[in-house]
Structures are given as structure tokens and as C-alpha cells.
N, C-alpha and C positions, 0 to 999 in steps of 0.2 A: 676550205672546209673548217668548221669550227673546231676548237680544242675538244669539246664533248664528242663530236662526231669522229674525230681522230681516235679518241680513247675507245669509243664503242667499236670502231673498226678493228683495233688491236685486239680487243676482247674476242670479237667473232673470228678473227684469224687463228686464235688458239682456243677454239670453242671447247675442246675437251678439257685441257687444262683449267680454263676458266670455270667451266662447269663443275668440276670436281672441287675447285676451291670455293666456289659459292655454295655447294652442297655441304662441305664441312662446316662453314659458317651457319648455314641454315639449321643443321642438326644441333649445334651448339646453342644457338638462340632458342631454338624450339625446346631444348632441355631446360634452359633458364626459365623461359616463359612457363613452361608446365610446373616447374618447381615453385615458382613465385605465386602462381594462381592457386595451385592446390595447398600450398602453405596457408595463404590467405583465407581459403575455404575452411581449413582445419581450425584456424583461429576464430573465424566467424562461427563455426559450429559450437566452440566452447563458451565464446563470449556472449552468444545468443541466449544462453541459460542465465544470464546475470539480470534480465529485466523482465522476468515472468510473474511479477506481482508479489513475490515473497523474498524475504531477505534473510530467512533462517530455515534450517531443516533440523528437526528432532527425530532421532531414530536410536537404535540400539547401540550400546557400547561398542567401540571397535575403531576402524579407520574412518575419519571423517571424509576423506577423498573418496572412498569407496561408497560412502553414503550419498555423497553428492552425484557421482557418476550414475549411481543406480536410480536415485529419486528424480534427478533433473534430466539426465541424458539417456535413461532406459537402457543402459548397459551395465555390465559387471552383475555380480549376484547380490541379493539382499543379505545384510549382515544377520540379523535376527529380527523377530517381532518384538514390539513393545505393547504394554497392556492397554486396554481400552480406557482404564483410569487415567493413565498418563495422558491420553487424548483429551479427555473431558476436563482435565485440569487447566486447560486453556479456554474453555468455553465460558460465556457469560450465563447468567442464571436462567435467561430465557432459552437457552439451548440445552440445559441440563435437566435431567429427569428429577433431581431433588430441589430444583428452583433456587439454588444458590450459586454464586459465582465460584469458578474454579480459582485454585491458588495463583495461577499465572494469568487470569482473565484480564486483569487491569493493564498488563503489559502487551496484550495481544489485540491486533486489530482484526485479524482473520487467520482461522486455523483450518486447514483443509487435510483430511486424513487419506492416505493412500494405502492399498493393499496390493501386493504383487506376488507373483509366483506361477502364473498361467500364461499360455502363448495362444496366439491364433495365426497359424500358417506363417511362422518365422517372426511375428510382431509381438511385442510385449503387450500383455493385457493388464491394465490398471483398474483396480476397484476404487471408486471414489464417491463423492456426493456431487450434487448440482453446483455446490459453491465453487468448484474447480473452475468452471466456465463462467459463473455468474460474478465471482468475487476476484479472482486472479486476472491477470492480463497476459498477452503475448509478448514476444521478445521486444517489440518497440513501445511497450507501455500502453498500448491501445487495448481495448476490450476484444475478446475472442468474437469472431464473426463466423457465420455458417454459409457455406456455399449452397447448401440444401438441407432442409429439415431445421431442427432447433435442438436446444439442450434438453436432456432427459429430466424429469421430475423425480424428486426423492421417493414418491410414492409408486412410481413405475418401476418395480423391482427388476424387470428383465428387459431394461432399455439400455442402449449403448450409443456412444458418440465415437466416431473413428476420425483419425487425422486424415488429412488430404493425401498424403502419400499412400497410406494403406488403401484408401478408396481407389486411387489411381492404378496401383500395383495389382490389387485383387479384384478390381472391377466390381465394387460393392456400391449399391445404391440405397437410399433411404427406403426403409420396408424390408430390406433383406435380413435374413436370420444368420447369425454367426454362432458357432459353438466352439468356445475355447477348450483347450486341453490342459490337463493339470501337470504342472512342472516342466514339461517339454512338448515339442511338437508330436511326439509320439506317445504322449501320456494319455491318461483317461479322458475321454470326451465328456465334457460338462453339459448341462442344459443349455439351450440356445437362447441368446439374447437378440432382440430385435433392434436394428439400427434406426435411430429416430433423428440423427443429425450427423452431417459431415461437415467438419470444420474447413474454412477457407485457409489457404497456404499461409503459414507463418514463417516458414524457414527457420524453424527451431525443432528440436527434438520431439515436440508434441505432434508434428506431422506423421511421425512413424508410430504413434500409440493407438492402442484400442482401449477405450475408456468405458467401463461398464458401471452400472449402479452398484454401489457397494452392498445394499441389502440383498440384491440377487447373488452377488459374489459370495457372501457369507453363507448362503445356503447350499453352495455347491459341496459335493462329496470331498472330505479332507480338509476344508477350510475352517472348521469350527474347532476351538480349543476344547480338548477333552474335558468333560465335567469334573473328573477327578483331579485335574490339574488347577481347578478354580479354588482359591482360598476359602475355607469355611466361614471365616470372620474377616472381613475386609476393613473393619474400623468404621468409626464414624464418618469419615470422609466419603465412604462409598455406600452408606446406608440408602441413600436415595436411588444409586445405580442398582442395588440389590432388589429394591421393591419394584423397579422398572423391569428387572431381568425376570421376575416371577410373572409379570404381566405380558411380557414379550411374545411367549409362545402362543398366546391367545390370538394375536393378529398374524401369526406366521412368520414373524421375525426371529431371528436367532437372538437368544438371551445375550444381554451384555456381558454377563460373566464368562461367556464363551467367545468373546470377541478379542482380536488382537489387530493391531495395524503395523504396517511395515515402516512408515514414516509419517511425519506430520509437516506439511508445508505452512511456514508461519510469516505473517506480515505483522511486524511489531508495531506497537502503538507508541506515540510520543507522550511520555508522562508530562504533566504540567510544568513548564519551566525547563524542560530537558529535551534535546533533539532526540530523533528517532534512533540514530545511531548509537548514542549513548545508552538508550533503553535496551537496544539489542545486545550491546556488550555486557550490560548487567545481567540480563536475562539468560545469556549463554553461560556466563560464569556460574550463575546459581544452578542452572540445570547440570552442568558438568561436574559440579561438586557433588551432586547426588549419585546414587548407585543404579538408578533405573533407566537412564537415558543419557544421551549426549546430543549437544547442539553443535551445528556447523553452519558457518556463514559461506553460502556458495561462491560469492565474488572472491573472497580470500583463498578458497581451495582451488578455484579456477586459475587464480593468478599464479599459485604455487605450481600447479600442473604445467602451466604455459612456461614458466621460468625454468623449471627443472627438466622438462622434456620436449616440448614443442618448439620453443625458441632455439635451443641448442641444435636440434635435428634440422631446423630450417636453416640455420646458419652453415651447418655442415654440408647440406645439399647445395646451398647457394655457393659456397666455396668451391666445391667440386665442379659445378656448372661454369663458374667463372674461369676456373682453369681450362675447361674445355673451350670457352671462347677464346681465351689467350692462345691455346694451341692452334686454334683456327686462324688467329692473326698471324700465328708463325707460318701458317700455310700460305697466307697471302705474300709473306716476305719471300718464301721459297718460289712461289709462283712468279712474283714479280722479278726476282733475280734472274731466274731462268728466262724470263720474258726480255729483260734487259740485255743479256747475252745474246739471245737469238735476234734482237733487233738493233744491234750495235750498227750494222751497216745501214739500216733504214734511218736511224737517228743521225748518222753522219751525212746521209743524203738530205735529210730536212735541214741540217745545219748549213750544207752547202747551197741549198735553195733559198737560204736567208732566214731560216727560223732562228730565233734568238734562243739562248740557253734557258731563259726562264720559261719560254713556251715549251720546251721539251721537258723541263722539270714539272711544269704544270700538267702536261698530258700524262705522265706517269702517275702522279698523284690523283688525277681525276679517275684514272683507270681503277686505282685501288679503291677510291670512294664508290664507284659504281658497282664493283664487285661486293664491297661491304653493305651497300645499300640494298642491292637486289638479294643477296644472301641473307641479310638481316630481316628484310621484309617477308620473304619467303619462309624464314624460320619462325617469324611472329605468327604467321598464318597457320603454319604447321603445329605450332605449340598450342594455339587456341583450338585448333582441329582435334588435337589429342585430348584436350580438356572436354571438348564437346562429346567426344566418344566415350570417355569415362565418366561423363556427367551423371548417368543413371546409377552407376555404382557409387559414386560420391553421395548422391542423394539417398541411396539406400542405407549406406553405413554411417553417414555423418548427419543426415537430416537437413541438409542445405542444398540450395539449387546451385549447381555449377554447369555452364554452358560455354558455347563458342564466344559469347559476349562478356564473360567474366573477365574483370579487369583488376589490376592493381596498380597504384601510382608508380611503383618502381619500374614498371615496364617502360614508362615514357623515357627513361634514361638509357634504355638498353641499346637500341639502334645508334643513337648518338655516341655511346660509349664505344661500339664496335667500329663506328667510322673513325673515331680518334685513334683507336688501336691500329685500324688499317692505314691510316696516314702515317703513323709512327713506323709501322712495318715497311712501308713503301719508301720511307726517306732513303734508306741505303741504296736501293736500285735507282731511285729518282737522282740522287747525287751522281752515281755512276754514269747515268745517262747525260747529266748536266755536264760532266767533265769528258765526254767522249771525244777522242782525238780524231778530228776529220781526216787529217792527212794520212794517218795510219790505216783507216778503213778505205780510203778512196786512192790511196797511192798505188 
């Protein structure tokens, strides 16, 4: 019989003890795999917001991290609103009512406004314009694609585009009507919007969003800035906007003087002779020095979040799960020591029949390797099975896909590491078997 066959027979003879040892290793490996995969998914969820076609967010004064979480990841609460004039300051003459460039237009490639505050059956509603999907990009830098329908037009006031996850979760199709609620799911129900497009999956927070035409969003009850709060004289910078405001009610739109935005998603332009990154830094400093708004760089804030919270938690969980694996290897040690004591007479018989010491040593080590390989393999499958089960919950809360086939490179080292630990743990009983006194047990 081969050494592998002898080792497997020994495991079968101690089926209960061997099964419990393999089970403890499987649970440890499953815990490590689940931690590694979910940790990778969390990082992916945050890092996916770094390539959405904009490199700066402008919003109300407050926490820049909160501004990023709310605007990019559709979580947390908005800080406050900023004025419509702040938004138009980034627009070129062709997009402004007064026909002149905004003060920040030369530094801006694309400026997309967003308005938040409503919900639709647990999902964030974002009021914006067609530029969101026409000019920005999804997480991989590619243009947004639609699995069905198309982007709404700016003149189609009650049109909406929804993310793939929203469509799947709520079973919404193009042509369906959705009625957002004000402030919360149990808030006042607004006028319905017609779904004209469903986005293809992006594995970004966009999948969890409900995007409605900003013009229709402004016309909902409670969304207009009170007239009394609008300044009587907004200065020469806003004279064109005031003229447009007077004309706006004629076509049913909300006057500009009653408009506010939650944030502005900016793609900065590269000034002649200067890289885009330097333009962004200069523009951010200029905006932050003012009193009306703040500018945040999403990538920088994401890195701060990962360094302060996500990475330390991931390392902590990994440390705990590594300790679990080490405890499992100690279980192998206990099991193999007990096995060595039980089989001392069998080892002596093997030696008497001509088996060499190194054969006995190899048999014990192979037995430990088999236990580690079987336990590690089952644990790997169990860990990915757990990730597959909680995948829908991860998708709902993180906006990224996680399933049985989700994988991280660190997993490739897990089972080999466990086998090495098993070999180290089996060395003591293997040496004990190697030194078995034949005369004592057969005398």
C-alpha cells in the first residue's frame, strides 16, 4: 500500500476525530475567506467612485467627506444646499441665460448639478440633467450604457432613469411610473415620473440611484426656495439670471431665483500649459477661500476614509481570523499527538515488518497534509458560499456585485499557508512516531 493510502486509512480509522479537526480548519478558512472577499468588496465599493468622470465636488460648507459620501455614494445626508448662481458660475456663455461666461467657466470642462432629498421605496432620488449620463462616465471610465430605453431629455420634465439594481430589486421596466416621496419613504408623495431608461450594470453606487429630470424635481411641493428668501438685488453678476427668472414661469419652469442645488459634479479643464491636476488644486483653493461653497476631491477623501477606517478594520478582522486558523492548526497538533499515542503499536509493527523510519515519518506528515487540504478546501468553498448568500445584501448596501465566484488574490496563499502550519504542527507527533521503540511495544 502506498504512503498516501496508509495515511488515508489512518484518517478513516479515526473518522470522528479527523472530521472534527478538518471541520475546525474549514470554519477558520471560511471565516478568513469571507473576511478577505467582503473587505475587497468594500474597497471596490469606495474606489469605484473615483472614476465617474468628475474629479471635484462643490457643495455647501461643512465636512468634505460627508459631501463625497452623499454625492458619490448616495449615503449620509446632504449638508445644505448651495445657490443656483454658484452652479451657473461654472457654466460657459452658451449655457447661461445672460450669455456671458461664469467666473469659473475657464477652469471647468463639465459641470453637472444634483438635487437630493427624496426617496423611492428605499432608494435615493437624484434630480439632475441629461449631462449626467451624456458627459460623465461610469466607474471604468467608459460612457454609460442603457440595458433598455435611453437617457431623458432636458425638456422632458417628468422623465426618469434608474440604476440596474433598482430595476432588478423593484421589478421596474421602461414606461413604468414612479412617484418619489419627500424626505423619507413615508413622506409626502410627489408627482409621478415616467421611466425612460434603465442603466446597464456599472458596479458603482449609480446602480442604486433613481435619477429624475431636475426640471420636474424643482416643481415638486417643498422643493422651491421661498420667494422671500431670494435677495432683492443680486448684483451685476446675476442680472441675466434675474431676467431669465422673470421669463421662466411663462414656460412652466421654476424661476432661477427659487432654485438651489445640493452639489455640483465637476470635471476640471486643463488650462494652457498646465496639467488638469494643477487646475483642480487651484480651483479648489479658490472656492474654499470663499464663503459660499466648498470643493472636495473625491479620490483624496476616499483615500482618507480607507486609511482611517476601512483598512484598519480589515487588518483587525484578518488578524482575528488568522488566529482562528492558528488555533485550528493547534487542533491538528492535538489530533496527531493523540493519533500517535493510539498507533504506537501499529507503528512498531510497521517497523518490525521492514518499514523505515522515514516512511513512518512521511506517513504522519501526509496525514496532516490531507487533513489540512480537505479542511482548507471545504473551508474555501464554505467561505465563498457564505459570500454568495450575503451577496444580495452587499449589493443593496454597497452597490457592488458579490457572489460565489468573487475572489481576492490573497486567497491563493490561504490553503498553502494552512498546509505549512499543519506540517509544523505534525512535526512533534511525526518525530515521536519516528523514534518509536519497537522492542518496547512488541516485547
